[in-house]
BALOBA-1460 file (C-alpha; in Angstrom, 3 decimals):
// residues 58
<rec num="1" residu="m" x="-7.199" y="-6.408" z="17.601"/>
<rec num="2" residu="a" x="-7.223" y="-7.368" z="13.942"/>
<rec num="3" residu="n" x="-10.899" y="-6.464" z="13.711"/>
<rec num="4" residu="a" x="-10.521" y="-2.992" z="15.216"/>
<rec num="5" residu="v" x="-12.400" y="-0.274" z="13.365"/>
<rec num="6" residu="a" x="-10.172" y="2.201" z="11.545"/>
<rec num="7" residu="r" x="-10.129" y="5.739" z="12.819"/>
<rec num="8" residu="h" x="-11.937" y="8.274" z="10.654"/>
<rec num="9" residu="e" x="-8.630" y="9.888" z="9.648"/>
<rec num="10" residu="q" x="-7.385" y="6.555" z="8.344"/>
<rec num="11" residu="s" x="-10.496" y="6.023" z="6.236"/>
<rec num="12" residu="a" x="-10.189" y="9.560" z="4.826"/>
<rec num="13" residu="l" x="-6.564" y="8.904" z="3.907"/>
<rec num="14" residu="t" x="-7.540" y="5.619" z="2.280"/>
<rec num="15" residu="e" x="-10.202" y="7.426" z="0.260"/>
<rec num="16" residu="i" x="-7.752" y="10.142" z="-0.822"/>
<rec num="17" residu="l" x="-5.203" y="7.547" z="-1.916"/>
<rec num="18" residu="s" x="-7.883" y="5.686" z="-3.845"/>
<rec num="19" residu="i" x="-8.931" y="8.887" z="-5.631"/>
<rec num="20" residu="a" x="-5.302" y="9.688" z="-6.471"/>
<rec num="21" residu="r" x="-4.627" y="6.182" z="-7.825"/>
<rec num="22" residu="a" x="-7.728" y="6.266" z="-10.002"/>
<rec num="23" residu="a" x="-6.833" y="9.728" z="-11.291"/>
<rec num="24" residu="l" x="-3.312" y="8.678" z="-12.207"/>
<rec num="25" residu="r" x="-4.687" y="5.651" z="-14.021"/>
<rec num="26" residu="a" x="-7.222" y="7.812" z="-15.867"/>
<rec num="27" residu="a" x="-4.625" y="10.448" z="-16.748"/>
<rec num="28" residu="v" x="-2.188" y="7.896" z="-18.146"/>
<rec num="29" residu="n" x="-4.897" y="6.247" z="-20.236"/>
<rec num="30" residu="a" x="-6.519" y="9.485" z="-21.402"/>
<rec num="31" residu="p" x="-6.533" y="10.021" z="-25.153"/>
<rec num="32" residu="t" x="-5.377" y="13.659" z="-24.968"/>
<rec num="33" residu="d" x="-3.424" y="15.984" z="-22.724"/>
<rec num="34" residu="d" x="-6.620" y="17.915" z="-22.028"/>
<rec num="35" residu="a" x="-8.372" y="14.741" z="-20.890"/>
<rec num="36" residu="s" x="-5.417" y="13.959" z="-18.615"/>
<rec num="37" residu="l" x="-5.664" y="17.410" z="-17.057"/>
<rec num="38" residu="d" x="-9.418" y="16.985" z="-16.633"/>
<rec num="39" residu="a" x="-8.852" y="13.713" z="-14.768"/>
<rec num="40" residu="a" x="-6.298" y="15.367" z="-12.501"/>
<rec num="41" residu="g" x="-8.565" y="18.353" z="-11.883"/>
<rec num="42" residu="d" x="-11.540" y="16.158" z="-11.074"/>
<rec num="43" residu="a" x="-9.397" y="14.240" z="-8.595"/>
<rec num="44" residu="l" x="-8.254" y="17.431" z="-6.894"/>
<rec num="45" residu="v" x="-11.862" y="18.546" z="-6.488"/>
<rec num="46" residu="a" x="-12.806" y="15.146" z="-5.050"/>
<rec num="47" residu="i" x="-9.858" y="15.220" z="-2.642"/>
<rec num="48" residu="a" x="-10.763" y="18.745" z="-1.558"/>
<rec num="49" residu="r" x="-14.263" y="17.523" z="-0.714"/>
<rec num="50" residu="v" x="-12.854" y="14.713" z="1.418"/>
<rec num="51" residu="v" x="-10.557" y="17.138" z="3.249"/>
<rec num="52" residu="e" x="-13.373" y="19.640" z="3.731"/>
<rec num="53" residu="t" x="-15.606" y="16.934" z="5.181"/>
<rec num="54" residu="e" x="-12.781" y="15.808" z="7.456"/>
<rec num="55" residu="a" x="-12.237" y="19.369" z="8.683"/>
<rec num="56" residu="r" x="-15.919" y="19.706" z="9.560"/>
<rec num="57" residu="h" x="-15.742" y="16.598" z="11.749"/>
<rec num="58" residu="d" x="-12.859" y="17.921" z="13.845"/>
């Protein structure tokens, strides 16, 4: 079953992890502390949207 389609929960988790990785990368490379916090805040908003969408599908 290597070609089995991932469950929706798995794809949501993958998306959340991707958002978190990108945010950490952006925060580390940000020129200022404020820019780092902005990157983290933007990621939290994006993750909240994913979770909200997931909750609506249940």
